[in-house]
N, C-alpha and C positions, 0 to 999 in steps of 0.2 A: 495482410495485417490491417488492423483498424488504424484510424487516426490516433495520434498521440493525445488528442483531446479526450479520448476514451480512457487514457491511462492517468493523466494528471486531472484530478477533479477537485474543485474547491468545495469544501463543505465543513461540517462540524463533527467532532469526534463523539465517542471514542473509537468507533469501529466502522470501517467502510462496508463490511459485509453485514453487520448486525444492526447498524444505526443508519448509515447513509442509504444503503440499498433498500431496506424496508420503508424508509421515508419516501424515496422516489416511487416505490410501488404503491404506497398508500395514497400519495398525491394523485397518481395516475388513475387509480381505481375510483377515488372520490370524485374526480373531475368527470368521469364517465357515468357515475351513478349518484349524482348529488341529490336526487329527489327521494332517495330511500329514507326510511324512518329509523332503521337500525342496521348495524354492521357487525360482522363477526370476523375475527382473525384467528386462523389456525397455524401455529408455528410448529415446524417439523425439524427433526434431526438436530444438527448443531445450532441452528437458529433458536431452537427451544432450549437446548441444554445450557447455553451460556447467554441466552437472551436477556435475562434480568440484570446480570452484571454488565452487559453491554448496552443497557438502556433501550432495548428493543421495544419493550412494552410501553415505557414512558414516551418514546418517540411516536409510536402509533396512536397512543391516546391523545397526544398533543395535536397531531394532524387532524384527527376526527373531532376532537374537542373544540378546536378553533372554529370549526364549522357548526358547532352546536349539536353534533351527532353522538349517539351512544355507541360504544364499541365494547364487545365482549371478546375476551382473548382466551384461547385454549392452547395448552402446551402438550406436545407429543415428542419428547426428546429421544425416544427409542424408535421412532418411526421415520425411516429414511426414504426419501423419494429417490428413484433411480437416476435422475439426471444430475443432481447435485445435493450435497448435504444441507445446504441452506435453502429451505423451501418455505414459502408463505402462501397460504390460501385465504383469499378475502371473499366474503359473501355479503350481499346486500339484500335487505328484506323490506317489505312494506306491510302495513296492517291489513291490506285488502288482498293482495295477490301472493303473499308469502315470499318465497325466495325469488328475487329478481335476477340475480347473477351470481356466478361463482368463477373466480379466476385464480390460477396458481402462478406465482412468480418465484424465480430462482435468483438469489443474490450470489453471483458467481465470483465475487472478489473485486476489490478496488472501487466499490460503489456501483458497479454495473449490475443492472437487473434485466433478466430475460423472462418474458412471459411464455408460459406453456402454449404451444401452438405456433410460436414464432421462433422456435429453436433453430430451425434450418437457416433462417435468415438473420440470426442474431449477430453474426459477425459481418459487418459491412467493410470489406477490404478496399483500401485506396492505394495499396502497394501491389505491384504485380506478383503473381504467385511464385515466379522464379526468384524473387527476393524475400522469401519467407524464412530463410536460414542465414545465420551469420556468415558461414563460409561462402555462400552465394553473394552476399553483400560485399564481403571483402574482395572477392574476385572482380565484381562489378566496379567497385571504387578504384581498384588498381588499374583496371582497363581505362576508366574514364578520368583518372587523376583526381578523384574527389575525396574529400574528407567525409566522415560518417554523418556529421551534422548537415553537410550539403545535400546528402541523399534525402534527408528528412525534408529539407526546404524544397527540393525538386518535386516531391510528391504531395507535400502539404501546401505548397505555395508560400510566397514571401510573407503573406499575412499571418503566418504562424508565429512570427516574431511578436506581433501584438498580443497574441494569446500567451506566449511564453513569458513575456514581460509581466503580464498580470499574475502569472503563476509565481514568478520570482518575488514580486511585491508582497504577495500573501505569505510566502515562505519567510521572508525577512521580517514581516510584521509579527509573525508567530514567534520568531526568535526574540524579538524585542520585548514582546509581552511576557514571554516565558522567563526572561531574565529579570523582570521586575516583580513577578508574582512570588508570593511566599504563602506558607500555611499548609493545611492538610488537604489532600485530594479527596474528592467525594467517593463514596462507595462502601466504606466499612472496613477497609484495611488500615485506615489511619496512617496512610503513607504521606510523609512530609515531602513537599517539593524541595529539590536540592539544587536546581539550576543556578539560582541567584547566588547561593553560597559557593558553589563550585566555581562559578565564573569569577567571583571576587578573589578566591584563592588562586585560580589559574593565572590571573593577571600579575600576581607576585612571583610566579614561577617562570624560569627561563631555561634556555639550553635545549638540546635535542629531546630530552625527556619531558621537560615541563611545558614548553610552549604548545605542543599539540593538544594539551588538555583543554585548551580553549575550544577546540572542535568538539570535544566531549561535552562541554557545558552547553554549547549551542544545540547539539542534538538532544540533550536532556531537556532544554527549554521547550523545544517543539513537541517532544514526546509527552511532556507534562501538560502542555496546552491541550493536546489531543485527549489525554486522560481526563482532563477537566471539562471536556465538551467544547473546547475552543475551536476557532476557525483555522483550518489547516489545508494542506494539499495532499492528496493521496500520492505516495511516491515509493512503491506503487500502491500502498494501502494506508489506512489510518494508523494501524498498529506499527507500521515501519516508517512513518512519515518524517522522523527526525534525522535519519541517517544522511540523506542527500543534502538537504539545506544546511545541516550542521557542517558538513565537510566543505561545501562550496563557499559558505560564508567565511570559514576559516582561511581557505586558500586565497580567496579574493583579498582579505585583509592583509595576509602575510606578504603577498606579492603585488599588492596595489594594482590589481587587474581592472581593466575597464569593464563596464557592465556587459557589453556585447560579448565578451569572452565567456562570461557566466551563462548568458543566454544560449550560446552555441553549445556549451557543455551540457546544459539542460536538454537540448535536442538530442545529443548523443546518448545521454542517460535514458531518455525516453525510448530511443530505438532499442537499447539493450533490454529495458523492461518490457517493451512490446514483444520482442522475440521470446522472452521467457513466458509471457502471458499467452502468446499464440501457440507455442510448441510445448508448453508445460502448464503451469498454473501459478497464480499469485494468491490463491485462497488458502488460508490456514486451515479451514475446515476440510479441504481436499487433500493437501500435501504437507500440512504442518507449517511451522514457522520458517522453514527453509524457503518457502514460496513468498514469504513476506520480508523478513529481515535479510534473508539470504539474497533475494533478488534486489532489495534496496542497496545492499552492500556491493553487489555487482554493478549496479547503476552508478553508485558513487565512485567506485574504484576506477571504472572506465572514464568517468567525467574528469577525475583528478589527473589521470594519465594524459588526457588530452590537454588540459590546462597547463601541464608541465612540459608540453612539447612532444608527447609521445606519438609514434606512428599509429596507423590504424591497427596494425598487428599488435603493438604494445597495449593499445587500448583494449583490444579483444582479450589479450592475455590477462590484464588486470581484472576485467569483468569476469572472466572464467574463474579466476582464483576467488573472487568475491563470493561466487555461488558455491564453488567446489568445497570450500572450507566451512560451509554452513550445511552441507548435506546431512540429512538425518535429524535436523533440529526440530524438536517437537513443538506443538502449540498447546500449552497446558497452563493457561493463566489462572492464578489463584482467585477464587470466588468469581470466576468469569469476568474479571476486571482487566482492562488493558493497562495494567500497572506492573505487576510482578509475574514473570520476569521481563515483560515487554519494554519498559522504560530503560532499564539497564542495557538491554540488547541493542537498543537504538544507539546509546552512547558508545558502547564497545564496538558496534558495527561501524561507526564513523572512524574510530581509531584504526580498525582493521583495514578499512578502505584506503587510508593513507599508506599503510604498510604494503598493501597489494600494488598500489600504483608505483611505489618506490621499487619494489621487487621487479615489476614488469619493465620499468625504465632502465634497470641495470642490465636487462637482457636485450636481445635483438628481436624479441617478439615470437621466436620459435619455441614451441613446447609440444608436449605429447597429447594432452587432452584438450579438445576444442570446446569452445563455449557451447556449441550445438550438442555435443555429447553430454556435457554436464547437465544441460537442461533435460535431456532424455533420462539421465540417471536420477535427477531430482524427482521427476514424475514417477519413475519406477520405485524409488525409495519411499515417496509419499504414499503411494498405493499400498506398499508393503507395511507401512506403519499401522498398528492396530488403531481402531477408531478412537480409543480412549486417549490417544496422544494427538488427536486432530481436532482440537477446539470443542471438546465435549464436556470438559470439566470432570472427567471420570478417572484420569490417571496422572502420573507425574506430580509436578508441583501443585497441580490443581486440587489434589487430595489434601494438601496441607491447609488447616483451618487458620484463618488470620487471627 
C-alpha cells in the first residue's frame, strides 16, 4: 500500500478526478515543455463526458493561461482508453519543429495522476505486501497488541502526525467556511447552499434524533465548499470529502475529545480508505459512487467506532457496513456537477456512519462478511455497472435536465 499522503490530498474542488488530477498533469507537462508555443489537450472517456461540469476545461485553461500559453481542447467522451476511464493526452508544439511532445495521463481517483509508461511503478508501497488486506492487518495487530492507527505510525513514521494535523486543520476550516457561506452554487443548477440554514436549525434540535443532525450540517458545509471550488481534503475524493470531517467534528464536539484522538481516528480512517483503494477503487468513473461516498462512509464509520472505544474488530465491522450498504451506488451527477446527488449523499453518508459505528459497538465484532470481501464485491459490482452509471452523464439522474 502507498502512504496515506497519497489518499489525503489538499486541493480545490469540485472533483479530485476531473479537477485536481488534470491540474497536476497540466502543471507537470507545462514544467517539462515550458518553451512550447502552443498546447493541445485531448480529453477521453469520463474525463470528457463530465469534464465541463467538473470544470476540467476551466482548470486546464487557467494553468496554461497563467503562463501566457495558448491551449486548444478536444473532447472524446465515447473514446475510452484501456487503463482507466479518465484519460488526458497533452501535446506541445512550436512554430518551427511542429509537435515537440505528447504524453497521456490517467486521473485514477482521489487526485492521483499516473503517466502512461509509468503504470508499473505507479504504486510506491511503504507497507509490506503481507499487510495489504484488512484480515492480515487484524491478525498482525492482535499478535503485536497494536491499534490500527499505531500500524500506520509504525510504517509512516511519527512525522505523519504533522501531516495529519494539517489535514485536520484544512477539514475544520472547510466546515467553518461552509457554515458561513450562503447563496447559489455555481454551475447552472441554481442550487442553494443549505449548510448554514441546516446548522442554525440543528442547534435548536435536541434528543437522540435531533442532535446528530449537526453532523449532517457539517458534512453539507464541506460538500458545498467543494462544489463551489473551495479548499478541501480528498477523503477519499473531492466528491465524498464531507463525510469524514462532518462526523469527526460532530463526535469531537459531543464528547469533548482532545485533538490527538481525532488525529488517531484520521489515521485509522486513512488505513481503511487505503485498503479500499489498493484492492478496489475510489474512482467514480471506474466503480460508481460506491467507491467514493461508500468508501468515505466506511472510513468515517471505522473512525467513529474507534473514538467510542471500539476494538479493532468492531472498527473493521463498522467499516465493512459503511461500504456494504452503499454497494451498487451509481455515479450520475446532474449536468456533470458535483452537486446533485453528491452533496446530499455526503450528508446522509455522515448520518449512516454514526449508525454503523453504533451497530458495531453493540456487537462483539464478529460478523459474516469481511471488509476485504466487500471491497472485492464493490469492484465486481462496479465493473458490472453499465458505463452510463459511472460518471459519464449518460444515465440515471444525470439525464434529468436542471
